[in-house]
C-alpha positions as CSV (number, residue, x, y, z in Angstrom):
1,M,0.0,0.0,0.0
2,L,1.1,3.5,-0.7
3,Y,0.0,6.7,1.1
4,V,0.7,10.3,0.2
5,L,1.9,12.1,3.3
6,P,0.9,15.7,4.2
7,D,4.5,16.9,3.6
8,S,3.7,16.7,-0.1
9,A,3.4,20.1,-1.8
10,G,4.6,21.8,-5.0
11,D,7.4,19.8,-6.5
12,I,8.0,17.6,-3.5
13,L,6.1,14.4,-3.2
14,V,6.4,12.4,0.1
15,V,4.9,8.9,0.0
16,Q,4.9,6.0,2.5
17,A,5.0,2.4,1.5
18,T,3.7,-0.3,3.9
19,Q,3.0,-4.0,3.6
20,S,3.4,-4.5,-0.2
21,L,4.3,-2.1,-2.9
22,T,2.5,-3.0,-6.2
23,Q,1.9,-1.8,-9.7
24,T,-1.5,-0.7,-8.6
25,D,0.1,1.6,-6.0
26,Y,2.3,3.0,-8.8
27,Q,-0.5,3.8,-11.1
28,T,-3.4,4.8,-8.9
29,T,-1.5,6.6,-6.1
30,F,1.9,7.6,-7.3
31,I,1.2,8.7,-10.9
32,E,-2.2,10.1,-10.0
33,Q,-0.7,12.3,-7.2
34,I,1.9,13.5,-9.6
35,R,-0.8,14.6,-12.1
36,K,-2.7,16.4,-9.3
37,Q,0.2,18.1,-7.7
38,L,2.9,18.9,-10.2
39,K,2.6,21.9,-12.5
40,P,3.5,21.3,-16.2
41,G,7.2,21.7,-16.9
42,H,8.3,21.4,-13.2
43,K,10.6,18.7,-12.0
44,L,9.7,16.4,-9.2
45,R,11.5,15.6,-6.0
46,V,10.3,12.4,-4.3
47,M,10.7,11.0,-0.8
48,L,9.8,7.3,-0.7
49,Y,9.5,6.2,2.9
50,L,9.6,2.4,3.3
51,D,8.1,1.8,6.7
52,H,9.0,-1.1,9.0
53,A,5.9,-3.1,7.9
54,L,6.9,-3.2,4.2
55,T,7.6,-6.8,3.3
56,D,7.6,-6.8,-0.5
57,I,8.1,-4.7,-3.7
58,D,6.5,-6.3,-6.7
59,K,9.3,-7.4,-8.9
60,D,7.3,-6.9,-12.1
61,S,6.2,-3.4,-11.2
62,D,7.4,0.0,-12.3
63,W,8.8,0.4,-8.8
64,Q,11.9,-1.5,-9.9
65,P,15.0,0.7,-10.4
66,E,15.3,0.1,-14.1
67,K,11.7,1.2,-14.7
68,L,10.8,3.9,-12.3
69,F,12.4,6.9,-14.0
70,K,11.5,5.6,-17.5
71,H,7.8,5.0,-16.8
72,C,7.1,8.0,-14.7
73,D,5.0,10.8,-16.2
74,A,7.3,13.5,-14.7
75,T,11.0,14.2,-14.6
76,I,12.3,13.1,-11.2
77,L,15.1,15.4,-10.2
78,R,15.9,13.7,-6.9
79,M,14.6,10.7,-4.9
80,A,15.3,10.0,-1.3
81,I,14.6,6.5,-0.1
82,V,14.1,6.5,3.6
83,A,14.2,2.9,5.0
84,D,16.0,0.6,7.4
85,T,18.9,-1.4,6.2
86,S,16.7,-4.3,5.0
87,W,15.9,-2.3,1.8
88,L,19.4,-0.9,1.3
89,E,20.3,-3.4,-1.5
90,W,17.2,-2.5,-3.4
91,A,17.8,1.2,-3.0
92,N,21.4,0.8,-4.2
93,E,20.2,-0.7,-7.5
94,F,19.2,2.8,-8.6
95,D,22.9,3.6,-9.4
96,S,22.2,7.3,-9.8
97,K,23.4,10.5,-8.1
98,R,19.7,11.5,-8.2
99,V,18.8,8.8,-5.7
100,S,20.1,8.6,-2.1
101,H,19.3,6.2,0.7
102,F,18.7,7.6,4.3
103,P,18.1,5.6,7.5
104,V,14.7,6.3,9.1
105,S,16.5,8.3,11.8
106,K,17.5,10.8,9.1
107,F,14.0,11.5,7.7
108,L,14.4,15.3,8.1
109,E,17.9,15.2,6.6
110,A,16.4,13.5,3.6
111,L,13.8,16.2,3.2
112,H,16.5,18.9,3.3
113,W,18.6,16.9,0.7
114,L,15.5,16.9,-1.6
115,D,15.2,20.6,-1.3
116,E,18.9,21.4,-2.2
117,S,19.7,23.1,-5.4
118,D,19.4,21.2,-8.7
119,I,22.2,18.7,-9.3
């Protein structure tokens, strides 16, 4: 399941994943929120918070590192993945300076990193 958090505004989208992250979450929550929130021509900054109850990310979904940036309706300037170490291997597959992993204890630091000047 994916929830849009109240910290979302303008070009920053903050979402929380719990239990299982699926293609339906990608299409009906993530992409729809981008369409509602982002103004045309703007670049998006995303915080993906993987909470302690997340057990699975669908391997065939657009959440996979090789698909997320290609299949998103917006240009993602930066993405902070906030999670415990159990998701570090998945987060590291993004292999991009646009994506950074932060431990849960550094949630606010991740928000500040998202808001830094363009890379």
